[in-house]
MDTraj code that builds the backbone (N, CA, C; nanometers):
import mdtraj as md
import numpy as np

residues = "MET LYS GLN ASP LYS PRO TYR ASP ALA VAL ALA GLU ALA ARG ARG ILE LYS GLU GLU MET SER LEU LYS TYR TYR GLY ASN ILE GLU LEU LEU LEU LYS ASP LEU LYS GLU VAL ARG LYS ARG TYR LYS LEU ARG ALA LYS LYS ALA LEU".split()
xyz = np.array([
    [0.0774, -0.1141, 0.0043],
    [-0.0048, 0.0052, -0.0015],
    [0.0878, 0.1338, 0.0060],
    [0.2109, 0.1158, -0.0259],
    [0.3038, 0.2226, -0.0361],
    [0.2903, 0.2919, -0.1775],
    [0.2747, 0.4189, -0.1629],
    [0.2637, 0.5061, -0.2854],
    [0.3733, 0.5945, -0.3035],
    [0.4123, 0.6145, -0.4403],
    [0.5212, 0.7105, -0.4542],
    [0.4634, 0.8548, -0.4399],
    [0.5406, 0.9382, -0.3665],
    [0.5025, 1.0710, -0.3391],
    [0.5959, 1.1636, -0.4214],
    [0.5334, 1.2644, -0.4757],
    [0.6078, 1.3651, -0.5512],
    [0.7066, 1.4426, -0.4583],
    [0.6780, 1.4716, -0.3341],
    [0.7617, 1.5260, -0.2426],
    [0.7501, 1.4668, -0.1014],
    [0.8730, 1.4157, -0.0511],
    [0.8711, 1.3643, 0.0775],
    [0.9306, 1.4521, 0.1805],
    [0.8454, 1.5050, 0.2672],
    [0.8788, 1.6064, 0.3678],
    [0.9694, 1.5642, 0.4708],
    [0.9571, 1.4307, 0.5128],
    [1.0360, 1.3733, 0.6211],
    [1.1820, 1.3589, 0.5659],
    [1.1923, 1.3012, 0.4408],
    [1.3256, 1.2980, 0.3826],
    [1.3958, 1.4362, 0.3633],
    [1.3206, 1.5317, 0.3281],
    [1.3789, 1.6619, 0.3118],
    [1.4244, 1.7293, 0.4468],
    [1.3431, 1.6929, 0.5609],
    [1.3752, 1.7646, 0.6766],
    [1.5043, 1.6749, 0.7303],
    [1.5216, 1.5426, 0.7099],
    [1.6442, 1.4798, 0.7487],
    [1.7692, 1.5239, 0.6655],
    [1.7439, 1.5531, 0.5343],
    [1.8525, 1.6005, 0.4660],
    [1.9010, 1.7479, 0.5000],
    [1.8095, 1.8269, 0.5397],
    [1.8425, 1.9613, 0.6017],
    [1.8992, 1.9629, 0.7320],
    [1.8569, 1.8619, 0.8124],
    [1.9253, 1.8485, 0.9462],
    [2.0624, 1.7897, 0.9293],
    [2.0910, 1.7023, 0.8591],
    [2.2230, 1.6592, 0.8201],
    [2.3111, 1.7622, 0.7658],
    [2.2839, 1.8573, 0.6760],
    [2.3554, 1.9588, 0.6342],
    [2.3891, 2.0596, 0.7399],
    [2.2817, 2.0887, 0.8158],
    [2.3127, 2.1878, 0.9287],
    [2.4112, 2.1323, 1.0282],
    [2.4002, 2.0035, 1.0619],
    [2.4850, 1.9362, 1.1589],
    [2.6204, 1.9481, 1.1151],
    [2.6576, 1.9172, 0.9854],
    [2.7788, 1.9197, 0.9287],
    [2.8457, 2.0744, 0.9338],
    [2.7458, 2.1633, 0.9038],
    [2.8025, 2.3042, 0.9098],
    [2.8459, 2.3536, 1.0486],
    [2.7658, 2.3235, 1.1343],
    [2.7690, 2.3894, 1.2752],
    [2.8559, 2.3018, 1.3665],
    [2.8840, 2.1769, 1.3454],
    [2.9433, 2.0880, 1.4330],
    [3.0825, 2.1547, 1.4762],
    [3.0955, 2.1778, 1.6085],
    [3.2208, 2.2306, 1.6494],
    [3.2319, 2.3708, 1.6113],
    [3.1555, 2.4413, 1.5686],
    [3.1509, 2.5834, 1.5363],
    [3.0494, 2.6633, 1.6071],
    [3.0422, 2.6705, 1.7323],
    [2.9343, 2.7437, 1.7910],
    [2.9237, 2.8911, 1.7603],
    [3.0477, 2.9490, 1.7389],
    [3.0457, 3.1022, 1.7057],
    [2.9658, 3.1250, 1.5715],
    [2.9801, 3.0366, 1.4819],
    [2.9104, 3.0533, 1.3475],
    [2.7572, 3.0301, 1.3733],
    [2.7266, 2.9387, 1.4443],
    [2.5943, 2.9135, 1.4873],
    [2.5220, 3.0380, 1.5444],
    [2.5875, 3.0927, 1.6528],
    [2.5270, 3.2085, 1.7179],
    [2.5189, 3.3135, 1.6223],
    [2.6270, 3.3502, 1.5349],
    [2.6118, 3.4625, 1.4436],
    [2.4986, 3.4437, 1.3453],
    [2.4864, 3.3173, 1.3000],
    [2.3632, 3.3020, 1.1974],
    [2.2226, 3.3235, 1.2720],
    [2.2303, 3.2696, 1.3935],
    [2.0907, 3.2911, 1.4657],
    [2.0672, 3.4425, 1.4897],
    [2.1782, 3.5154, 1.5271],
    [2.1626, 3.6485, 1.5524],
    [2.1102, 3.7221, 1.4148],
    [2.1651, 3.6848, 1.2982],
    [2.1285, 3.7385, 1.1778],
    [1.9783, 3.7059, 1.1568],
    [1.9368, 3.5792, 1.1797],
    [1.7979, 3.5498, 1.1505],
    [1.6933, 3.6346, 1.2364],
    [1.7467, 3.6496, 1.3729],
    [1.6582, 3.7167, 1.4556],
    [1.6322, 3.8640, 1.4107],
    [1.7446, 3.9163, 1.3647],
    [1.7423, 4.0616, 1.3133],
    [1.6579, 4.0614, 1.1941],
    [1.6712, 3.9678, 1.1041],
    [1.6068, 3.9603, 0.9776],
    [1.4482, 3.9519, 0.9967],
    [1.4145, 3.8603, 1.0815],
    [1.2745, 3.8442, 1.1016],
    [1.2133, 3.9237, 1.2395],
    [1.2943, 4.0063, 1.2830],
    [1.2444, 4.0943, 1.4052],
    [1.2058, 3.9997, 1.5190],
    [1.2833, 3.8925, 1.5472],
    [1.2461, 3.8109, 1.6609],
    [1.3303, 3.8410, 1.7893],
    [1.2855, 3.8019, 1.8988],
    [1.3707, 3.8257, 2.0203],
    [1.4192, 3.6921, 2.0744],
    [1.5229, 3.7036, 2.1292],
    [1.5932, 3.5679, 2.1891],
    [1.5220, 3.5367, 2.3142],
    [1.5022, 3.4086, 2.3304],
    [1.4387, 3.3558, 2.4581],
    [1.5319, 3.3663, 2.5643],
    [1.5062, 3.3920, 2.6755],
    [1.5965, 3.3989, 2.7935],
    [1.6265, 3.2554, 2.8473],
    [1.7511, 3.2257, 2.8785],
    [1.7844, 3.0947, 2.9257],
    [1.7329, 3.0896, 3.0762],
    [1.6974, 2.9678, 3.1094],
    [1.6505, 2.9330, 3.2514],
    [1.7527, 2.9290, 3.3504],
])
top = md.Topology()
chain = top.add_chain()
for i, resn in enumerate(residues, 1):
    res = top.add_residue(resn, chain, resSeq=i)
    for name in ("N", "CA", "C"):
        top.add_atom(name, md.element.get_by_symbol(name[0]), res)
traj = md.Trajectory(xyz[None], top)
């Protein structure tokens, strides 16, 4: 009962997660810099740490 899908969202999410993990692994400064840029771009506030 398996059907071919034109777009597999789960596979796409896994692919993106893998790319991001390779990009940011061991480079926390780059991660924080990119998050700061995203917050600025979309006018978001950072959540306070507990």
